[in-house]
N, C-alpha and C positions, 0 to 999 in steps of 0.2 A: 425701472429706471433705464434710460438709454445709455449706450456705450459711447465713449470717445476713443478713437483709434489712434495708436502710435506705431508707425513703421520705424523700427529702431535698428539702425545699422551699427552693430557693436564693433565690427572690424571690416577692413578692406581685404584682409587675407583671403585668398581663394586659390584653389588648384585648377581653375579654368581661366581662360581669357576669351570669353564669348565675344563674337564679332559685333554684337549689338549692345554690349554692356555699357551703361552710361558712366560707370566708374573708370573703366580702362579704355574707353573708345577713343579718347583724345590723348592718351598717354597719362601717366600718373607719376608724379615726382617721388612719392614714397607711399608705402603701405601704412595705414593708420589703424590703431586699435584704441578703443576707449579704456581708460584706466579704471581699476576697481573702485577707487574713491569717487571718481566722477560718475560711474554707473549708479552707485548708491545715492549720490546727490540727485541724479536724474529721476530715480524711482520716487524719492521724497517729493520732488517738484511735481511729478505726475500726479501723485496722490493728493497733494495740496490743491492743484488746479482742478482736478475732477471733483473734489469735495466742494469747492466753491461753486462749480458749475452744476452740481447735483447730477453728475453722470458717473458711470462706472468706467474705469480704464480697461482697455483691451490692447495687448501688446502683440505686434507682429515682429518677432525678433529675427533679424536677418544680417547680411553682410554685404559683400563677400559671402563666405560660408561661415555662419556664426559658430558652428561647432569647433572651428579652428581657433577661436579666442581662448587663451589659456585659462580664463576664469568662467568659461561657458557654463559648466555644471554648477559652480558656486552661484552664478547669477540665477539659474533656474530654481535652485533651492531657496534663494532669497525671494524671488517672485512668488513661489509657492507659499512661503511663510506669510507673505503679505496678501495672499489669496487673490492675486491678480491673474485673470485668465490670459492664456497666450497661445499663439500659433508660431511655429518655426518655418521660415522660408529659407531653404538651403539646397545643398548639393546631395547627390546620392552616395558619394564614394566612401563615407565613413559610417554609413548606417549598417549596423549588424543587428542580429536578434537581441543581443544584450543591450545595445544602445537604444533600440526601439522600446524595450521593456522599461529601461530607465526613464526615457522620455515620458512614457505613460504614467509611471509611478510618481513623477514630479508634476503632473497635471497638464501636460501638453494636450491640447484639444485637437490639433490638426497639424499636418506637415505638408508644406507646399513644395512641389518639385516642378521642373520645367521639361517640356518636350517641344522642340522647335522644328518639328517635321518628322518624317520617317527616318529610319536608321542612318542612311548615308548623309542626308541633309542635316539632321540633328548633330551628328558627330563632326561634320564640317564646321558647324557653328561653334561647337564647344570643344570636344576632343574625342579621339578615337576610343570607343568602348563606352561612351557616356550613355548612349541609348539603352544598351543592355543593362548597364548599372542602374539606370532609372527604373526599368521594369522590375529588376530584382528588389530594389528599394521599396517599390509599391507593395510587393508581397510581404516583405519584412515588416513594414509599418502596419499592414493589415493584421498580421499575426500578433502584433503587440496591442491590437485593439484601437489603433489610431485612425482617424479619418485622413484621407489622402486627397489633396487637391493637385491638379495638374494645370499649369499655366503655359500658354503658348504666345510667343511674340510673332505676329504675322507681318510679313513683308512680301514683295514680289518674288523673293527668292524661295519662299515655301508655300505660297498661297494655293498652289495646285495640289498640295498634299494634305490640306486641312480636313477635307471630307474623309479621307482614308485614315487620318490620325484619330478622328472621332471613333472609328471602328476599333482602333487599338485601345483607347482609354476605356471604352465600354467592355471590351473583351477582358481587360485587366481589372474590371470592377472599381475603377477610380470613382471616388465619392463625388467630387466636384471638378468640372472642366470649364475653363474659360479661356478666352484669348483677348489680347489687346494688340494695338498696332505698333510697329516699330516707330520710335520717336527719334528723329535725327538729332545729333548733338552738335552739328555745325552745318552752316548753309551749304557747304560744298558736298555734303552727304545727302541733302534733302531730296535732290532730284536724280540721284543715281538710278539708272534703269534697273539695276538688280535689286533695288530696295523699294522704289516708289511704286505705289498702287494707284491706278487711276480711279476716280470716284465711281464710275459705273462698274468697273471690275470689282470694286469692294462691295457694292450693293449685290452683285451676283454671288459673291461669297456668302453674304448674310442669307440670301435666298437659299443657296445650296445647304448651308448649315442648318437653317430652320427646318428644312425637309428631313435632314438627318436626325435632328432633335425629336421631331414628331415620330420618326421611325423607332427611336429608342426611348419613347416617353415612359415605357413600363420597365426600363432597366434600372439598375442600382445607381446610375450616374445622374447627378443633378447638373444641368447646363446653366451656368451663370451668364446672363446677358450683360457682361461687364462693359462693353463698349456702348457709349450713349447713343451712337448712331443706330443701335437696335431700336430705340424709341421711334426714330424716323421711319425705319423699315416697317415696324409693326403698325405705325400710324397709316402709312400708305397702303398696307395690306388690310386695313380695317380691323386690326387686332388690338389696337390701342385707341381709345377715344379720350379726348380732353374732358374731364369731369365738369359738370355744370356747377355754378354757384361758388367758384373759387375766387379768392381775392386776386386782384391784378398786381399787387405789390409783393407777393410772396413767391419764392422759388420752391418748388415742390420736389424736384428730382433733377437728375443730370449730374454734371461734373461736381465732385465733392470738394474741389479745391477751395480752401477758406472756410470749410464747414465741417466741424467735428472730426478733424484729422490733422495730425502733425507728422512730418518726417523728421527723424533725428539722425544726423550723420555721425560717423565715427569720430569726427573731430569736434563734435558738439554743436554744430549748426542746426537751427530749426528751419525747416523748409515747409512752404505751403503745399508743395508737391515734389515727390522724389524724381519725377521724370524730366524736370528742367530746372534751371537755376532760379530758384524762387526763395532766396534767403529772407527770412522775416525776423530772426533773432538768434540768440544763443541760449544754451541750456543753463547758463549761469544766471540768466534773467528769470523773472517770475513768468512762467508759461501762461498763466491766466492773463497777465497784462499784455504779453505778446499777442495772444489770440485775439484780444479786444483792441489791439493797437492799430495805428495808421498803416504800418507795413502790411499787415494782413488784409486790411480794408482794400488795398490795391487789387485784390483778387475777388472782390465781391461787388464790383460795379457792373452788374449784369446788363444794364442798358447801354454799356459801352461797347458791346460786341458789334463788330462791323456789319456782319451778316445776320447773326442770330437775333438781334434786336428787332428785325423786321419779319421774324418768323413766328407763327402762332405757337411753336413748340419751345419758345425761349425758356419758359419756366420748367421744362421737363427734359431738355436734351442738351443743347449747346456743344455737342460733339466732344472733341478732346482738345482743349486749349493748349495742353502740353505739346501735342503733335503740331498744332498751328505755330507754337513758339519755335519748335525745332526747324520749321521751314522759313520763318520770317523774323524770329526774335521779337515777336509781338504776341502777347497773351490773348488779346482780343481780336486777332486776325481770323479770317474764315478758316474753318477746318478743311484741310486740303483734300480729304476724302469725302466730304459732304456733297452729295449729288443734287440736292434740292435747289431749285432756282427760286429766289424770292425777289419781289419787286422792291 
């Protein structure tokens, strides 16, 4: 049975103020945390929805830093009681050997951390000492028997360090490494020279990283090709071919917005994607009805993409509509880092 994924932000509380954070980037009037009663209602809603869809729920519990929620451990105990698998996406600062062991005992499958460049750059994005704290946390989590994922947000500010960062994650035996692009949260940030990546520069990054990945193909690190522009790169390199005999009206891969995923915010909003303002409902509503409703359908009109609809990779790529939205406030606008010219 397939999974349905929920990225669940249980609190906005965080002991960092990352420069590219979508929660704090435009200012935040107040820190929000979800109440215990509402979290229990959310779990019941999730179970009911997945039962009707004949899918298994998978939770990505995050924040802010989820461990700062006062009922964090109670929630994990309840999630374990309901036998729902989960990953934690958080900060390194409160991870001790004891915490790692407790996470493992409660059924945590994976812990995702962030590295946004080498030491100086990463600490400038987040806060001083964050880089070393993250490396220590990787070791602690491994000692507890947990898988560790490292995620990087790529912008012009750190793009030249990604190759060397791959060396760092492999040296520290990170289990999964991936990167995604910075997603502007307002139009005035979209074209800032210290953030914006030109299309051809981004393709060169993919080419450099692919060579690194081949160098480390026998390492313990799995390289997740998270960005859908990887499909375009591999297609041009002859490493991805469009299978024959596929239906023309079916989407097979690419952006997962509107498909088997919900983001739940700390104030109870349901979002089609956490990277841009994509409200589709509230957790007080029946999630099954929301998923099959008109608001979610707004993100499934694949023939509405300005550029992608004219590309043979429409059903497999579509770039990142969230990044396109960050530049234009239009979901179906062309991906600003896509280098492919289409007629």
